[in-house]
C-alpha positions in Angstrom: 2.6 5.3 -2.0 4.6 8.9 -3.0 2.8 10.5 -6.4 3.0 9.0 -9.9 6.2 10.9 -11.6 6.6 9.4 -14.9 9.8 8.4 -15.7 11.6 8.9 -12.1 13.4 7.0 -10.1 10.8 6.8 -6.8 14.4 6.5 -4.5 15.2 9.8 -6.2 11.7 11.8 -5.0 11.8 10.3 -1.7 15.5 11.4 -1.0 14.5 14.8 -2.0 11.5 14.9 0.0 13.2 14.0 3.3 15.6 16.5 2.8 13.1 19.1 2.6 11.2 17.6 5.6 14.6 18.3 7.6 14.7 21.5 6.6 11.3 22.0 7.5 12.1 20.8 10.7 14.5 23.4 11.6 11.5 26.0 10.3 8.7 24.7 12.3 11.3 25.6 15.3 12.3 29.0 14.3 8.4 29.7 13.9 7.7 28.4 16.7 9.7 30.4 19.0 9.0 33.7 16.8 5.1 32.4 17.8 6.3 32.0 21.4 8.2 35.3 22.4 5.4 37.7 20.7 3.2 36.1 22.8 5.1 36.8 25.6 6.1 40.1 24.6 2.2 41.4 23.8 0.6 39.2 26.2 -2.7 40.7 25.0 -5.1 37.8 25.3 -8.2 38.8 26.6 -8.9 35.4 27.8 -5.0 34.2 29.3 -5.2 31.0 30.1 -7.0 29.7 27.0 -4.4 31.7 25.0 -1.4 30.5 26.5 -3.0 26.7 26.4 -3.0 27.6 22.7 0.6 28.2 23.0 1.0 25.1 24.5 -0.6 23.3 22.0 1.8 24.8 19.2 4.7 23.5 21.6 3.4 20.0 21.3 2.5 20.0 18.1 5.8 20.9 16.3 7.8 18.4 19.0 5.3 15.6 17.5 5.6 16.7 13.9 9.4 17.1 13.8 10.0 13.8 14.8 7.0 11.6 13.7 7.9 13.7 10.2 11.6 12.2 10.1 10.6 9.0 9.0 8.5 8.7 5.3 6.4 5.4 6.5 4.9 8.2 8.8 4.1 10.6 6.8 0.3 9.2 6.3 -2.5 11.4 5.2 -4.2 11.6 8.8 -1.1 13.0 9.5 -0.9 15.9 6.9 -4.7 16.5 7.9 -4.3 16.8 11.8 -1.5 19.3 10.7 -3.1 21.2 9.0 -6.6 20.9 11.5 -4.3 21.7 14.0 -3.3 25.2 11.9 -6.8 25.9 11.2 -8.2 25.1 14.8 -5.7 27.9 16.3 -6.9 30.2 13.6 -10.3 30.0 14.3 -9.8 30.4 17.9 -8.0 33.7 17.6 -11.5 35.5 18.0 -12.4 34.4 20.9 -9.0 34.1 22.7 -7.9 38.0 21.5 -11.1 39.6 20.6 -12.8 40.5 17.9 -10.5 43.4 17.2 -7.8 41.8 17.2 -4.5 42.1 14.7 -2.2 39.3 14.6 -3.3 35.2 15.0 -2.4 32.9 17.6 0.1 30.9 15.6 1.3 33.8 13.1 4.0 32.5 10.8 3.8 29.0 13.1 1.6 27.7 10.0 3.5 27.9 7.7 5.2 24.2 8.8 1.8 22.7 7.9 1.4 25.0 4.5 4.9 23.8 3.8 4.2 20.0 4.7 1.3 19.9 2.2 3.7 21.4 -0.4 6.2 19.0 -0.1 4.5 15.6 0.1 1.7 16.3 -2.8 3.5 19.2 -4.8 1.8 22.1 -5.9 -2.0 20.7 -5.6 -0.9 20.2 -2.4 0.0 23.1 -1.5 -2.5 25.2 -3.4 -5.2 22.9 -1.1 -3.6 23.7 2.1 -2.7 27.7 1.6 -6.5 28.2 0.1 -7.8 26.7 3.7 -5.4 28.5 5.5 -5.6 32.0 3.6 -9.6 32.3 3.4 -9.5 30.4 6.9 -7.5 34.0 7.4 -9.8 35.9 5.8 -12.8 34.5 7.4 -11.7 34.9 11.2 -11.5 38.9 10.7 -14.2 41.8 11.1 -12.1 44.2 9.7 -9.4 42.9 6.8 -7.2 46.3 5.5 -4.3 46.2 3.3 -1.6 44.5 5.2 -4.5 41.4 6.1 -4.6 41.4 2.4 -0.6 41.2 1.9 -0.9 38.2 4.7 -3.3 35.8 3.0 -1.9 37.1 -0.8 1.6 35.0 -0.2 0.1 32.8 1.7 -2.1 31.9 -1.5 1.0 32.5 -3.6 3.3 30.8 -1.8 1.9 27.3 -1.0 1.7 26.3 -4.6 5.1 27.9 -5.7 6.6 26.0 -3.4 5.4 22.6 -4.0 6.1 23.5 -7.8 10.0 24.0 -6.7 9.7 20.8 -4.8 8.3 18.5 -8.1 11.4 20.1 -9.8 13.9 19.1 -7.6 12.4 15.7 -7.7 12.4 15.7 -11.4 15.9 16.8 -11.9 17.0 14.6 -9.0 15.0 11.7 -10.7 16.9 12.9 -14.2 20.2 12.8 -12.6 19.7 9.5 -11.0 18.5 7.8 -14.2 22.0 9.4 -15.9 23.9 7.9 -13.3 22.6 4.2 -13.6 22.1 4.8 -17.8 26.2 5.3 -17.7 26.9 2.3 -15.0 24.7 0.1 -17.2 26.9 1.2 -20.5 30.1 0.4 -18.4 29.0 -2.9 -17.8 27.9 -3.5 -21.3 31.1 -2.3 -22.4 33.3 -4.9 -20.3 31.1 -7.7 -20.6 31.1 -7.2 -24.6 34.9 -7.3 -23.9 35.3 -10.7 -22.1 32.3 -12.6 -24.3 34.5 -11.3 -27.6 37.7 -12.0 -25.9 36.8 -15.5 -24.4 33.4 -16.8 -25.5 32.8 -15.7 -29.6 36.4 -16.6 -30.2 36.3 -20.2 -28.7 32.8 -20.4 -30.6 34.4 -19.4 -33.7 37.5 -21.8 -33.7 34.9 -24.3 -33.2 33.0 -23.6 -36.3 36.1 -23.5 -38.3 37.3 -26.8 -37.1 34.6 -28.5 -37.2 34.2 -27.8 -41.3 37.6 -28.8 -41.0 37.6 -32.0 -39.9 33.7 -33.1 -41.6 31.4 -35.7 -40.1 30.1 -35.2 -36.6 32.4 -32.4 -36.2 31.2 -30.2 -39.0 27.3 -30.5 -37.1 29.2 -28.9 -34.2 30.8 -26.8 -36.0 27.7 -25.5 -37.7 25.7 -25.5 -34.0 28.6 -23.2 -32.5 28.0 -20.8 -35.7 24.4 -20.1 -34.8 24.9 -20.0 -31.5 27.9 -17.3 -31.9 25.8 -15.5 -34.3 22.9 -15.6 -31.0 25.3 -14.6 -28.9 26.6 -11.1 -31.1 23.1 -10.2 -32.0 22.0 -10.9 -27.9 25.1 -8.0 -27.4 24.1 -6.2 -29.9 19.8 -6.0 -28.3 21.5 -5.2 -25.1 23.3 -1.8 -26.0 19.9 -0.7 -27.1 18.6 -1.2 -23.5 18.3 1.5 -20.9 17.8 2.2 -17.7 15.1 3.6 -18.2 13.8 -0.1 -19.6 14.6 -1.3 -16.3 12.0 -1.1 -13.7 12.4 0.3 -10.5 9.3 -1.9 -9.1 7.8 -5.2 -9.2 4.1 -6.8 -9.0 4.3 -8.6 -5.3 1.0 -10.4 -6.4 2.6 -11.7 -9.3 5.5 -12.6 -7.4 3.8 -14.8 -4.9 1.6 -16.3 -7.8 4.4 -18.5 -9.2 4.6 -20.4 -6.2 0.6 -21.1 -6.7 1.7 -24.6 -8.4 3.2 -26.0 -5.6 1.0 -29.4 -4.5 -1.4 -28.7 -1.6 -0.7 -24.8 -2.3 -3.4 -22.5 -2.3 -2.4 -18.6 -2.6 -5.0 -16.1 -1.9 -4.3 -12.4 -3.8 -5.7 -9.4 -4.4 -7.6 -8.2 -7.3 -5.0 -5.4 -8.3 -0.9 -5.8 -8.8 1.2 -4.5 -5.5 4.2 -2.8 -6.6 7.0 -3.0 -4.4 10.6 -2.0 -4.9 11.7 -5.2 -6.8 15.0 -5.7 -4.1 12.1 -5.7 -1.8 10.2 -7.9 -3.8 12.7 -10.4 -4.0 13.3 -10.8 0.2 9.4 -11.4 0.6 9.4 -13.8 -2.1 12.6 -15.2 -0.5 10.6 -15.0 2.9 7.2 -16.7 1.6 10.0 -19.6 -0.3 11.8 -20.7 2.8 8.5 -21.1 4.9 7.3 -23.6 2.5 10.7 -25.0 2.5 10.1 -25.7 6.7 6.2 -26.6 5.6 8.2 -29.2 3.1 10.8 -30.7 5.4 8.5 -30.8 8.9 4.7 -31.6 7.6 5.4 -33.3 4.5 5.7 -33.0 0.1 2.5 -31.8 -0.9 0.9 -31.0 2.7 -1.8 -28.5 3.1 -0.5 -24.8 3.1 -1.9 -21.5 2.5 -0.2 -17.9 1.4 -2.6 -14.4 1.5 -1.7 -11.1 0.6 -3.0 -8.2 1.5 -2.7 -4.8 0.4 -3.4 -2.5 3.7 -2.4 1.0 2.0 0.3 2.0 4.0 2.0 -1.6 4.6 1.6 -5.0 3.1 0.4 -8.3 5.3 1.5 -11.5 4.1 0.2 -14.6 5.9 2.1 -18.1 5.6 -0.4 -21.0 7.2 -0.4 -24.7 7.4 -1.8 -27.7 9.4 1.4 -29.5 10.8 1.4 -30.1 14.5 3.2 -26.6 15.3 7.1 -26.0 16.6 7.8 -28.0 19.6 8.7 -25.4 22.4 12.3 -24.5 22.5 12.9 -25.4 19.2 13.9 -22.2 17.9 15.6 -21.3 20.5 17.8 -24.5 20.4 18.3 -24.2 16.9 19.6 -20.6 17.7 22.2 -22.1 20.2 23.3 -24.5 17.7 24.2 -22.4 15.0 21.2 -22.8 12.6 19.5 -19.8 11.7 17.0 -20.6 9.0 14.4 -18.8 11.2 16.1 -15.8 12.7 18.4 -15.3 9.5 16.6 -16.4 6.5 13.0 -15.3 7.6 12.8 -13.0 11.0 16.3 -11.3 9.6 15.0 -10.1 6.6 12.0 -8.7 8.0 14.2 -6.8 10.6 16.1 -5.2 7.4 12.8 -4.2 5.7 11.5 -2.1 8.5 8.9 -4.4 9.0 7.7 -7.4 11.5 7.4 -11.3 11.8 5.1 -12.8 13.7 4.4 -16.7 14.6 1.8 -18.5 16.0 2.1 -22.0 16.2 0.4 -24.7 18.1 -1.8 -28.1 17.5 -3.7 -26.1 15.1 0.0 -25.6 13.0 1.9 -22.9 12.2 1.4 -19.3 11.5 3.9 -16.4 10.1 2.1 -12.7 9.1 4.9 -10.7 8.3 4.2 -6.8 7.8 6.0 -4.3 6.2 5.5 -0.9 5.5 4.6 0.5 1.8 7.7 2.3 1.7 10.1 -0.4 2.4 13.4 -0.3 0.6 12.9 3.3 -0.6 14.6 5.1 2.7 
């Protein structure tokens, strides 16, 4: 997932990152147009075919990067390394394409796309790594390093970490604003509930306590119990006032949630060794999906029938398998169920996965039935 930002909202961090990558998409187009126009104007390639092939690589990669970076789930380490690698490759190709005594590199300012992508995605550390690699490459490929070249490399090395730091600061501020808004909403809701409880439940309990003491006998015992519950409820309300939105986790452990199915007769749950942290809303949906599958096992295969639940953490995605050894689902049954308006599978299972941006794959036959659910690690964060 995204880098750890202590005490901040995951959703706010991703929102800032998305806005920065949208701005970067515009910048990529601007620097690409600049590079193409300068290449056409100067036309100073010793090997023109190779030179225009490099320009074509820049155009193709700009289109690919703009489309790919648009979705948070696609911003993988592989893409980031490829982005930086292509920029370095074009720098290295410059002496061979333009000649040893070139002045400007083939990509020029186009390398800003990769530099800023690393700064946005990985903060000041990522910006520093990318700037050192790009600046160092630019220095190494030049036979003559003058003051102008020094200033260019200096700005590259300085710009990466500064942009990364600014992005991290924006994310921190957005998260703090998000936290403040949630705390204000929680305080408002607590005040509303306190009024409802005070006007209704607490007054009734106080009345029962008073009337029970007046009537005596068994009514006195009921009054005593009502008094205890009144005090307990008042204590609970006061304790709730001390709970802030920061104490309520944005994420939950999917492994722990699925482990709650383990006591079910005939069920074996296989979980990874460590926690699988996901947004709480995503965990709730996946638990509901698995529960629906297990309910189908009980209904169609039998109570206590053998079944297996397997959870796998695959890095950028989460996979869950639910399998039984029944007779399988007869061909056409699911289509008939949809036609008849029975939408258990299409909505409770497939619909939930579709809403999460994941996939649900069904394998069925004489060997039994197996569902495989795959959701992106960043599900629920967009």
